[in-house]
N, C-alpha and C positions, 0 to 999 in steps of 0.2 A: 504494500500500500504506500509506503514511504517513498519507494523508488519511482512509482508512477506519479506522485505529486512533484517530485524533483524534476522528472522528465517534462511534465506539463509546465512547470515554472520556467525551466530553461527554454522550452519551445516558445512560451509566451514572451520571454525576454528577447529571444532572437527575432521573433516576429515584430516586436516593437522597434527594435534597432533597425531592422530592414525597412520597415515602414518609414521611419525617420530619415534614413539614408535616401530612399527613393524619393521622398518628398523634397529633400534638400537638392538632389540632383535635378529634379524637374523644375525647380525654381532658379537654378543656375543659368545665367545668361549665355554662357558659352564663350569660346575664344574670340569669335568674330565680333560679338557684341562688346566684349571687353576691349578689343582693339579700337572699336568705334568710340567707346567711352573715354579711352585714353587720349584719343585725338582731340577731344573737346576740352581737355584740361588746359588751363592757362599756360602751363609750362611747355606745352608742345609747340605753340606758336609764339614767336618773339613779339609780334604785334599785340597779341592778347596778354602776354606777360607784362609788357610795358603798360598796357591799360590797367591791369591789376595792380601794378606798382603805384601808378598815379592815384588810383582809387584808395589804396591803403594809406598813401601820404595824406590825402584829403581827410580821411577818417581820423588819422592820428592828430592832424591839426585841430579838428573839431573837438576831439577828446582833450587835447591840451588846453584849448580855450575854455572848455567846460570845467576843467580842473583848476584853472587859475582864477575863475570868477567866484564870487561869494554868493551869487544868486542861485536859487534852486531852479534850474532850467526846466525840469519836469513839472514842477508846480506852476510856473508861470506859463508854460506852453498850454497846459490844460485849461487855464482860466481865460484865455484869449477868446473874445467873442466878436 
């Protein structure tokens, strides 16, 4: 009786692992899709990389200005009508 329970438990565990693995594989985009995604990254194109750098510099300037001011920007922005 005990060996049949162990066999059933092991079979259930293997079935659960296989189901998880097959689900993961079915959701995997594949190599061709991965290459397409990599091409859209800013690091792939020098023009997009430069655009990303400029945007990051602008964001850092805004954060620096916000850090240097004593005003609560979030509070004043929400009260404007």
